[in-house]
N, C-alpha and C positions, 0 to 999 in steps of 0.2 A: 692390803692385801690382795684385791681385784688386780691393780694394775700388774702387780707380780707376776700372778696367776696369767695375766693376759699376756705378758712379756715372753714368759716361757711358753705358752702355746704356740704364739706365732714365730718361734725361733726356726723351727721346722720349715713351716710355710715360706719364711724370708731365704732360707738355704737354697729351697726348691726353685722359687723364682729366679734367684741369682744364677743358679746352675742351669737352667732352662734357658734363658736369655743368653747365656755364656756359648751355647750350642756345643762349640769343641770341648769344653770342659766339663759337660755332664753325662760324664762316663761311669759307671758302676763303682770303679776304683776311686774316681776322686769323689763321689758321694760319701761312700766310705772314708775318706780322709779327712774330709769336711767334719763328719761326726765323732770323730776322734780326736777333735781338738779339746785341750785340758785348759780350765782356768788355773791360775796362780792358786796356791792354798790360802785361803781366806778370803778371797773374792766372790762377789756375785754378781751375777748380770741384773743390771737395774733396766736397760731401755734396749731396743735395738730398731733396727730399721734398713731399708734397703733401697738402693738408687746407684747410680753411676759417680762416684766421687774419686776415680781414678782417670777419668778424661778419656777411656779409651771405648768406650760406647757399650760397653757390658756393665749391667747391673752388677754391683756389690753390695756385701752384709757389713754392717756396721753395728757393733756392740757398744755400749758404754757399760763398765763396770766397776765397782766399788769394795774396796777393801774393809769389811764390815767390823764394827768396834766389838761386836760379838755374835753369834749366829742367829739371835733373835732381835737384833737391831736394825731399824732402818737407816742409822747414821754410819757414813763410810768416813774413813779416816784421809783416804785418798782414792783419786778416780784415773782410769785409764779409758782409751779409747782402742779398739781392736777393729782393723779393718780387714776383711776376707774377699782378697780380690777374685772378682766372677769369672775371670779368665784362666789364670793358675792357680786358683786356691791358696796362693801364697798369703801368709798373715804377717800383718804389721802391727805392732802395737806403740801407743803413744802415753806416756805418762803427763796427765795435767799437773803435775807437781805436788809436793808437799803440804801446799796452801789449799789443795781442793777439796778438803772436806767437806761433806755436806749431805745432806738426806737425798732420798731418791731422785736421781735427776732425770732430764728428758732429751732426747735428741730431735732435731728438725734439720733437713735437708733443703738446701735453695742455692739458687747462682748467684753469689754476693762478689767474688773476687774476679770478675770477667772472663775465667777461665771456662773452657766448653764442659768441664767436670761442676758438679754439684758440690759446693761446702757443707760443711756440719756445724749446727749450732748446738752447743750444748749447755742448759741449764741447770745448775744444782743449787736448789733451795738452801738457803742458812740457817733454816730455822728460829732465824731472832727476831724480835719485834720489826712491824712494818713489812712483812713478806719479803725479805731481800733474798735476791736470787744472783749468784755468780754465774757469769756467762763468758764462754770461750768460741771462739771461731777459728776453725779448723779445715785446713787444705790437706786432701788425701793425693794431690798430683805427682807429689814428690816420690822419691822411692821410701822413703818414711814421711808420715804425716806430720805437719808442723801447726803449732798454734799461732794464726795470721793476729789475733787479737784476745786479750784476756780480760779479766775483771778490771784491772787498772783503767782499761781505756773505754770498757763498757758499762761494767758495774758502778764503777767510780767515776766514769768518765763526764760527766756534765757538771760544772761546777756554776751554780748561781749565787748571786746576793742577793738576800733576801731582808728587806727594810720596813720596819713598820713605820707610817708617816701619819700627819695629823688628818682627822676628817676618816679615820678608821679605814686608811688606804694603805697598801701594801705595795710596795714597789720590787720589781724583781728583776734581777740584771743580769745578761749573760756577756762577758766581755769578748769572748771568741768571735762572736757572732756581731757583737755591739748592738744589743736589742734590749729592750727596757719595756717591761710589760705592767701594767696597775691594776692588781685586785682590790675589790670594794669589799671589807669584812661584812658591812650592812648586809649585802647582797647574800653571803656565804652563811648568814646566820638565819634561825627559821623565826626568830622576832625579838624585839628591842631589849627586852629582858634577859635574853639569853646572851646578846651582845654585851650587854653592861656588866652581867655576871663573869663571864669570861675573861673581860678585859678592864675589870675594876681596877687593878693596880697599875696598868698603863696607859689608860685612857682617861681624861675627866669625861663627864656627862656630858660636854658638849662637842666630844670629840678631840681635845687637846691632848698630843702626846705628853705623857708626864715626864719621861726619861727616854733616852735610844734604847732599842729594842730591835733585835736581829730576830730572824725567822731561820728555818732550816728547809732545807731539800734531802731526803732520804736517798740512798743508791736505788738502783733499779730494783722494780720489784716485777717487772716481765719486760722481755723483748718478741717482737713477732717480724717475721720476714714478709715483706710484700713488695712485689714491684709497681712501686707509686706512679712511676712516668713511662711506663710501658715499654722500657729498653731492654726486656728480657732479664734484665740484672735486678735482684730484690735490693732493696733498703732496709734498714734494720730501725724498727720504729720502739722507741723504749717508752716505759712509763715510770715516772718520779714523782712520789708524793710531796707535796710541799705542807710546811707545817710551822706553826707560832706557837707560843706561852707553852705548851705541853704537847707529847706526841699525839695522843688521840684527836689534837684540834687540827685535824687537816682542813684546810682552806684552799688549797688548789692542786692542779696537776700538771707535771711539765712533760710534754711527749718531744723529744729527740728525734730527729733523724739522722742517720750515718748513713755514708755510702761509701764504699772501696775506691781510693782515688790515691794515686801516687805512690801504691804500694802500703796504704795504711788505712785506716779507718777515721774518716772525717765528717766532722759535725757539718750538715748541709742546711738544716733548716731547725726551727723549734715553736713550738705551741706553747702557751702558758693560759690557763684557764681556771675559771671556779672548780672547786670539786666536781666530780661526777657522782650521781646516784649511780645504785648497781643497774639499773636497766639501761642507763648512759651507756656504761662502761661496757655491758655486754653487745650493745648495739655497735659500738665501735670496734670491737674484737671481730663482729661478724660483718663488718661492712665490706 
């Protein structure tokens, strides 16, 4: 509710910023035309932001709207992006497709695709276990906004093979980068008693694997934009939970880093480590 009220409150502010920066577009008639924009029936605005997404040096206003299941629901069956050009006040709409259902989403702007404009990153929480969020990377530099990468490349894009080994070790392999990581379950558990209880049907007391056992990696729970190498272009940093035996038994976190190259999102690096505490996770996000 607080997010909804905040979003609605800043819409007018964002519009004024865009019109003021536009200069020639900031006329009385233009403002009136902007204020008369109507949403499609059954749609509600979920988030809004401002920035130059068209590449003309003038700030634009970007809205995320969803088609609600019912007026009191926070779940939307489908989502769309509306871009209001700050210079002409023309409106373009991009549907994220019939599979873009989710709860109230977020918009983040950042230069990803090496255009002079900012790109749009949309995150749509699925509401499922694991806090999975579907992500869409969008460019508004064309006459009509286009999706550069969707959940298949981002949310579901990281492929890992997770295998339990003797001595309470877990091998995590990524074939795309040809990298292998080893996690020690003994370090992930708070005590030896907890270790033996969780893995009593999988390991002997000496740490011998009783049967082959695979682990799992969840789709993305978060993506952040950050210019890691200082070249003025943002990388996309993801966070995926690694678990074994049962879903609540999180043993590690994978952090893939993607970069836009050769007209597509490419995995550039990967870090795999034991699970973070809440404090560690918060520190990572604010670094």
